[in-house]
KOLZATI-974827 format. One line per field, with one value per residue (C-alpha): residue number from 0; x, y, z. Coordinates in Angstrom, 1 decimal. Layout:
N
k: c(NUM	...)
east: c(X	...)
north: c(Y	...)
up: c(Z	...)
***
This chain:
410
k: c(0	1	2	3	4	5	6	7	8	9	10	11	12	13	14	15	16	17	18	19	20	21	22	23	24	25	26	27	28	29	30	31	32	33	34	35	36	37	38	39	40	41	42	43	44	45	46	47	48	49	50	51	52	53	54	55	56	57	58	59	60	61	62	63	64	65	66	67	68	69	70	71	72	73	74	75	76	77	78	79	80	81	82	83	84	85	86	87	88	89	90	91	92	93	94	95	96	97	98	99	100	101	102	103	104	105	106	107	108	109	110	111	112	113	114	115	116	117	118	119	120	121	122	123	124	125	126	127	128	129	130	131	132	133	134	135	136	137	138	139	140	141	142	143	144	145	146	147	148	149	150	151	152	153	154	155	156	157	158	159	160	161	162	163	164	165	166	167	168	169	170	171	172	173	174	175	176	177	178	179	180	181	182	183	184	185	186	187	188	189	190	191	192	193	194	195	196	197	198	199	200	201	202	203	204	205	206	207	208	209	210	211	212	213	214	215	216	217	218	219	220	221	222	223	224	225	226	227	228	229	230	231	232	233	234	235	236	237	238	239	240	241	242	243	244	245	246	247	248	249	250	251	252	253	254	255	256	257	258	259	260	261	262	263	264	265	266	267	268	269	270	271	272	273	274	275	276	277	278	279	280	281	282	283	284	285	286	287	288	289	290	291	292	293	294	295	296	297	298	299	300	301	302	303	304	305	306	307	308	309	310	311	312	313	314	315	316	317	318	319	320	321	322	323	324	325	326	327	328	329	330	331	332	333	334	335	336	337	338	339	340	341	342	343	344	345	346	347	348	349	350	351	352	353	354	355	356	357	358	359	360	361	362	363	364	365	366	367	368	369	370	371	372	373	374	375	376	377	378	379	380	381	382	383	384	385	386	387	388	389	390	391	392	393	394	395	396	397	398	399	400	401	402	403	404	405	406	407	408	409)
east: c(14.3	14.8	11.4	12.7	15.7	13.5	11.0	13.7	15.5	12.3	11.6	15.2	15.7	12.4	13.6	17.1	15.5	13.3	16.4	18.2	15.2	14.7	18.4	19.5	16.3	14.3	11.3	10.5	7.0	8.3	8.3	4.6	4.0	5.9	4.0	0.7	1.5	1.8	-1.7	-3.1	-1.5	-2.3	-5.9	-5.7	-4.2	-7.0	-9.7	-8.2	-8.1	-11.7	-12.7	-11.4	-13.6	-16.7	-14.9	-12.8	-15.9	-17.7	-14.9	-13.6	-17.1	-17.3	-13.9	-15.2	-18.1	-15.7	-13.4	-16.2	-17.6	-14.2	-14.2	-11.0	-9.3	-10.5	-8.9	-5.6	-5.4	-5.6	-2.5	-0.7	1.8	3.2	2.7	4.4	7.5	7.6	6.1	8.1	7.6	3.7	2.2	0.6	-3.2	-3.2	-6.2	-3.9	-3.1	-6.7	-6.8	-3.5	-4.8	-8.0	-5.9	-3.7	-6.7	-8.4	-5.3	-5.0	-8.6	-8.0	-10.4	-8.4	-11.3	-11.6	-7.9	-6.9	-9.2	-8.2	-4.5	-4.9	-6.7	-3.8	-1.3	-3.2	-3.1	0.6	1.3	-0.2	2.4	5.2	7.5	8.9	5.9	7.9	9.9	8.6	8.7	9.8	6.3	5.1	7.8	7.0	3.3	3.9	6.3	3.8	1.1	3.3	4.4	0.8	0.2	-2.8	-4.5	-7.5	-6.6	-10.2	-9.7	-6.9	-8.9	-11.9	-9.6	-8.3	-11.9	-12.9	-9.9	-10.7	-8.3	-9.1	-8.5	-8.7	-7.7	-4.5	-2.4	-3.8	-1.0	1.9	0.6	0.1	3.7	5.2	3.3	4.1	7.8	7.6	5.9	8.3	11.4	9.9	9.2	12.7	14.4	12.6	13.5	17.1	17.1	15.4	17.3	14.2	15.0	13.9	14.9	12.1	10.0	6.7	8.0	9.3	6.1	3.9	5.8	5.8	2.0	1.5	3.6	1.5	-1.7	-0.6	0.3	-3.2	-4.9	-2.8	-3.9	-7.5	-7.4	-6.2	-9.4	-11.7	-12.5	-11.7	-15.4	-15.7	-12.5	-13.7	-17.1	-15.8	-13.1	-15.6	-18.1	-15.5	-14.4	-17.9	-19.0	-15.9	-16.3	-20.0	-19.4	-17.0	-19.5	-22.3	-20.0	-19.0	-22.6	-24.0	-21.2	-21.7	-25.4	-24.8	-22.5	-25.1	-23.0	-24.9	-24.0	-25.2	-23.3	-20.1	-20.4	-20.8	-17.8	-15.6	-16.9	-16.0	-12.4	-12.4	-13.3	-10.5	-8.0	-9.0	-8.4	-5.1	-3.5	-4.2	-0.9	1.2	-0.6	-0.4	3.3	4.3	1.8	3.1	6.8	6.0	4.0	6.8	9.3	7.1	6.2	9.8	10.6	12.9	10.8	10.9	14.7	15.0	12.8	15.0	18.2	16.8	15.5	19.0	20.3	17.8	19.0	22.7	22.1	20.4	17.0	13.7	13.5	9.7	10.2	11.7	8.3	7.0	9.7	7.6	4.9	7.6	9.1	5.8	4.2	6.1	5.4	1.8	-0.8	-3.1	-0.1	0.9	-2.7	-2.8	0.5	-0.9	-4.0	-2.0	0.3	-2.7	-4.3	-1.1	0.3	-2.8	-4.2	-2.8	0.7	3.7	4.0	0.3	0.4	3.7	2.3	-0.7	1.6	3.6	0.4	-0.7	2.6	3.0	1.1	2.1	5.0	5.3	1.5	1.4	4.3	2.9	-0.7	0.2	3.0	1.3	-1.9	0.1	2.5	5.6	8.6	11.5	10.7	14.0	14.5	10.9	11.6	14.6	12.7	9.7	11.9	13.6	10.2	9.3	12.5	11.9	8.4	9.7	12.4	9.9	7.4	10.1	11.3	7.8	6.2	8.4	7.9	4.1	3.6	6.9)
north: c(14.3	11.6	12.4	16.0	14.7	12.3	15.0	17.5	14.8	13.9	17.5	18.4	15.2	15.9	19.5	18.2	15.6	18.3	20.4	17.4	16.6	20.3	21.0	17.7	16.4	19.6	18.5	22.0	21.0	18.8	21.7	22.2	18.5	18.6	21.8	20.3	17.2	19.5	20.8	17.4	15.8	18.6	18.3	14.5	14.9	17.3	15.1	12.0	13.9	15.0	11.6	10.3	12.7	10.6	7.3	8.9	10.4	7.1	4.9	7.3	7.6	3.8	3.8	6.4	4.1	1.2	3.4	4.5	1.0	-0.4	-2.7	-1.3	-1.8	-5.4	-6.0	-4.5	-6.9	-9.8	-8.8	-7.2	-10.1	-9.8	-6.0	-5.2	-6.9	-5.0	-1.8	-1.7	2.1	1.8	1.2	-2.2	-2.3	1.0	1.2	2.0	-1.7	-2.4	0.4	-0.8	-4.4	-3.3	-1.4	-4.3	-6.7	-4.4	-4.3	-8.1	-8.3	-5.8	-3.2	-0.1	2.3	0.9	0.5	4.2	5.8	3.2	3.8	7.6	7.1	4.9	7.6	10.2	8.0	7.3	11.0	11.5	9.2	10.8	13.0	14.9	15.9	16.6	13.4	9.9	7.7	4.1	2.9	5.1	3.7	0.1	0.7	2.6	0.0	-2.8	-0.8	0.0	-3.6	-4.2	-7.8	-8.8	-12.2	-11.5	-9.5	-9.2	-6.1	-7.6	-10.7	-8.5	-6.6	-9.9	-11.2	-8.0	-8.3	-11.9	-14.0	-17.7	-18.1	-14.7	-16.2	-17.9	-15.0	-15.6	-17.9	-15.9	-12.7	-14.3	-15.6	-12.3	-10.0	-12.2	-12.0	-8.2	-7.9	-10.3	-8.5	-5.1	-6.2	-7.7	-4.5	-2.3	-4.7	-4.6	-0.8	-0.4	-3.2	-5.2	-8.7	-11.1	-14.2	-13.4	-16.5	-14.7	-13.0	-16.3	-18.2	-15.5	-15.3	-19.1	-19.1	-16.5	-18.5	-21.6	-19.6	-18.4	-22.0	-23.1	-20.4	-21.5	-25.1	-24.1	-21.9	-24.9	-26.7	-24.1	-23.3	-19.7	-18.7	-20.2	-18.5	-15.1	-15.5	-16.8	-14.1	-11.3	-12.8	-13.3	-9.7	-8.3	-10.5	-9.7	-6.0	-5.9	-8.1	-5.6	-2.7	-4.6	-5.7	-2.1	-0.9	-3.7	-3.3	0.4	-0.1	-2.5	0.2	2.9	4.8	7.3	5.6	8.4	11.1	9.0	8.5	12.2	13.1	10.7	11.7	15.4	14.3	12.4	15.5	17.5	14.7	14.6	18.3	18.1	15.6	17.6	19.5	16.3	14.3	17.0	17.4	13.7	13.3	16.4	15.3	11.8	13.2	15.5	12.6	10.5	13.4	14.2	10.8	9.9	6.9	5.6	6.0	4.1	1.3	1.0	0.7	-1.9	-3.9	-4.0	-5.2	-8.1	-9.2	-8.9	-11.1	-13.8	-13.4	-13.6	-10.4	-10.4	-9.8	-6.4	-5.2	-5.4	-3.2	0.0	-1.4	-2.4	1.1	2.9	0.9	2.6	6.1	5.9	3.3	4.6	4.9	1.3	0.1	1.9	0.2	-3.2	-2.8	-1.5	-4.6	-6.9	-5.1	-5.0	-8.4	-10.3	-11.0	-14.5	-13.5	-13.7	-9.9	-9.4	-11.9	-10.5	-7.0	-8.3	-9.9	-6.7	-4.7	-7.0	-7.4	-4.1	-0.9	2.5	3.4	7.1	7.6	5.8	7.8	11.1	10.5	8.9	11.1	14.2	13.6	14.2	16.8	14.6	16.2	13.8	10.3	8.8	5.2	4.7	5.3	3.0	0.1	0.6	0.5	-2.7	-4.3	-3.1	-4.6	-7.9	-8.0	-7.2	-9.9	-12.4	-11.5	-11.7	-15.0	-16.6	-15.5	-17.7	-20.6	-20.4	-19.1	-19.4)
up: c(4.8	2.1	0.6	0.2	-1.8	-3.9	-4.7	-5.8	-7.8	-9.7	-10.7	-11.6	-13.7	-15.5	-16.4	-17.4	-19.7	-21.2	-22.0	-23.6	-25.8	-26.8	-27.6	-29.2	-30.7	-31.4	-29.3	-28.1	-27.1	-24.3	-21.8	-22.6	-21.9	-18.6	-17.5	-18.5	-16.4	-13.3	-13.8	-14.5	-11.5	-9.2	-10.1	-9.7	-6.2	-5.2	-6.5	-4.8	-1.5	-1.9	-2.9	0.4	2.4	2.4	3.1	5.8	7.4	7.3	8.7	11.2	12.5	12.8	14.5	17.0	17.9	18.4	20.5	22.9	23.1	24.1	21.1	19.7	23.0	23.1	19.7	20.9	23.8	21.4	19.5	22.4	23.0	19.4	19.0	22.3	20.9	17.6	19.0	22.3	22.8	23.0	26.5	27.0	26.4	24.5	22.1	19.1	18.9	18.0	15.4	13.8	13.7	11.9	9.3	8.7	8.4	6.0	3.8	3.9	2.6	-0.2	1.4	0.5	1.3	4.8	5.4	4.8	7.4	10.0	9.2	9.6	12.9	14.1	13.0	15.0	18.1	17.6	17.2	20.7	22.1	20.0	22.0	18.9	16.9	13.7	13.7	13.0	16.1	15.9	16.2	13.4	11.1	11.9	11.3	8.0	6.7	7.4	5.6	2.6	2.2	1.4	2.6	0.5	0.9	-1.4	-4.6	-5.6	-7.7	-9.8	-10.4	-11.6	-14.0	-15.4	-15.9	-17.8	-20.1	-21.0	-18.9	-19.2	-15.4	-13.7	-10.4	-11.6	-10.2	-6.7	-5.4	-6.9	-5.5	-2.1	-2.1	-3.3	-1.0	2.0	1.1	0.9	4.2	6.0	4.6	5.5	9.1	9.5	8.1	10.6	13.4	12.4	12.1	15.5	17.2	17.9	19.0	16.3	18.4	20.9	21.3	20.7	17.6	16.2	17.0	15.5	12.2	12.1	12.6	9.9	7.5	8.3	7.8	4.4	3.5	4.6	2.5	-0.5	0.0	0.4	-2.8	-4.8	-3.9	-5.4	-9.0	-10.2	-10.0	-6.5	-5.4	-6.6	-5.0	-1.7	-1.4	-2.0	0.5	3.2	2.9	3.1	5.9	8.1	7.5	8.2	11.2	12.7	12.2	13.9	16.7	17.4	17.3	19.5	22.1	22.2	22.8	25.7	27.3	26.9	24.3	22.1	18.8	16.5	18.4	18.5	14.7	14.0	16.2	14.4	10.9	11.6	12.2	8.9	7.0	8.6	7.9	4.2	3.8	5.6	3.2	0.0	-0.2	0.6	-2.1	-4.7	-4.1	-4.8	-7.7	-9.5	-9.2	-10.5	-13.4	-14.5	-14.3	-16.7	-19.0	-19.6	-21.0	-18.1	-17.2	-20.8	-20.8	-17.6	-19.0	-22.1	-20.0	-17.7	-20.7	-22.1	-18.8	-18.8	-22.2	-21.3	-18.2	-20.4	-18.7	-20.5	-22.5	-22.0	-18.3	-19.0	-20.4	-16.8	-15.4	-15.9	-13.6	-11.0	-11.2	-11.1	-8.2	-5.3	-6.9	-8.1	-7.5	-10.3	-12.6	-11.9	-12.3	-15.7	-16.8	-15.6	-17.7	-20.6	-20.5	-20.4	-23.3	-25.4	-24.7	-23.5	-20.0	-20.1	-21.3	-19.1	-19.1	-18.3	-15.4	-14.0	-14.0	-12.0	-9.5	-9.2	-8.7	-5.9	-4.2	-2.3	-1.7	-3.2	-1.0	-1.5	-1.4	1.9	3.2	2.0	3.3	6.6	7.7	6.1	8.1	11.4	10.0	10.3	8.6	9.4	8.3	9.4	8.1	7.0	3.3	3.2	4.9	2.6	-0.5	0.9	1.2	-2.4	-3.7	-2.0	-3.5	-7.0	-6.8	-5.6	-8.4	-11.1	-9.7	-9.3	-12.6	-14.9	-12.6	-12.7	-16.2	-18.1)
***
């Protein structure tokens, strides 16, 4: 329901801003710009959806092999003690635990193309357990919030962009991103637990969170021992090896159980094509609204107001220049990426603004994209508290990023 209100608000504010600019400032061409943005973003949404088709077909085919081989179920058993606490409505030993784990692992490794198909597969399995097919279940909300919080341990893409734009040390944002993204995920998880009355004092939950915190600390320590070039090389190699290892494991286990691997892949790939087509209207809807909001000048006005607030509070005025990226990130991943590149080009890859935008880009996933695609793939209309919890995680990530950047690079 809240997505409905946000979507309407973005469009109405865009039209209202257009009227103000036309009547008071004589910019009559603003309506043409707003209208053109709808066509451009509708085309972008369609192209993005079609672009997902091949990737979805590939990875949902791989997932079908793992499912028939029993590998996904094996993964699920490994995380069952923790997942059964934060997903209490899912039956124990259900294969969806393995699918969700693979999605979360792919996100952590920065493998967006692999993570999305696995996430959509998990949503399909969760929908089968959902009693009300139009309303998001508690398990769906927890899963989507964990995905939208975007825990990223290896921001390979951001480091590559920084290298291309001449950063002296492309990997110098690694540690700040790791800290900020973990803060966002932890706060997102806690917010859902509070909303769903999941007991955070449970021994397994506490030990798991403590272990994850220790693992993040260990990775931070290990990263400090590597040079920037070594870190980039090792990160990319680990991601590729783990992903290829999972594929080989699925195929080998399927062969030992006498599964027809090729037929299993084809069956899964067919589902990937259908899913890609199904998300087209949902993706177009959110991209069009965001495009209108930006084309109308409403985003620029918001940026200016926040910049004044930064100065009034006595904060570093340069930090306000990164606010557009922070505001755009929940709405549009490509838009936030463009703003990040623009900031590095304008102010320098090694400037405070350029680095802060990189941290913001790597802190969380694109909230409304994740909500639109994941819930849209299973025709969920009522998202309940999913949006609120996602935005709380986003806010935690933004606060962490703005707090950390001056410490590391101020």
